[in-house]
C-alpha positions, 0 to 999 in steps of 0.5 A, a space after each residue: 871441563 871443570 870436572 877435568 880440572 878438579 880431577 887434575 888438581 886433586 891428582 897433582 895435590 896427592 902426588 905432592 903430598 905423597 912425596 917423601 919428607 926427610 925429618 930433621 936429624 938429631 945428629 950432633 954432627 949434622 947440627 954442627 954442620 948447620 951452624 950459621 956463620 962458621 968456616 968448616 973444614 971437612 976431612 973424609 977418611 976411608 975405613 979399613 975394610 971398605 965396602 960391605 956388599 955395596 954399603 960404604 963406610 967413611 969417617 968425617 972430621 969437621 973442624 970449625 976453623 974459627 974456634 978449632 972445635 972438632 966433631 967426628 962421625 961415621 958416614 954409611 952410604 947405600 945406593 938404589 938403582 931404578 931400572 925404569 928411570 935408569 938412574 941411581 941415588 946414594 943415601 948417606 946416614 951419620 953415626 955420631 962418634 958417641 953413638 958408635 959404642 952402643 951400635 957396636 954392642 948392639 950388633 955384637 949382641 945380635 950376632 952372639 945371641 939373637 941370630 943363634 936361635 931359631 924363632 918360632 915366629 917372625 922376629 927382628 932386632 934393630 938398632 937405630 941412630 939419631 940420624 935415622 940409620 937402622 941396622 936390623 936382623 930379621 927372621 926371613 920368610 926363607 926360614 933363615 936370618 937376614 941383615 939389613 942397613 937403612 941409611 935414611 928412615 924416611 925412604 925404603 930406597 936407602 935399604 940394603 939387604 945383606 947376607 947374615 954373614 956380613 954382620 961380623 964384617 960390619 962390626 969390624 968396620 964399625 970398630 975400625 971407624 971408632 979407633 980411627 975417629 978416636 985417634 983423629 979427634 985425639 980423644 983421651 980415654 975416660 
């Protein structure tokens, strides 16, 4: 009986420690949302171009109603369906407004340079955001380039694999999001 209880205790503790832990986000928008004692208004704007193969793009503008301070970000969503559990999960990652330019340039570089070559070995190139979004092109085992977006770095269930032809469409969505955020936040050019 003692052995059985010990075995159950070990099994239970392994299950608990194996659960995915979400790391703290470094996103400025997430930090703004976490401010104590604030009255926040959240406005959601769909991006022209909409979803790309199940990946959603939506801007969020958050206004502190007391101080009138505003921040904006692009929310990227992916979904995972478990046929065994018969349920789906949605994962949302955040790209701060000031990260969009670097993300766009990185994806354009991947599109214009990396995927134009046939590598001799497994190759990947990746952009990652403060909140854990990863966008990656990689040379697949099928000897062709593939593209993936992962919205939460702590779980593979947030990964959406896309055909490489989706990369330019994602770039357009990011540019549309950047323009919309700039207009909505009334950001002046430098």
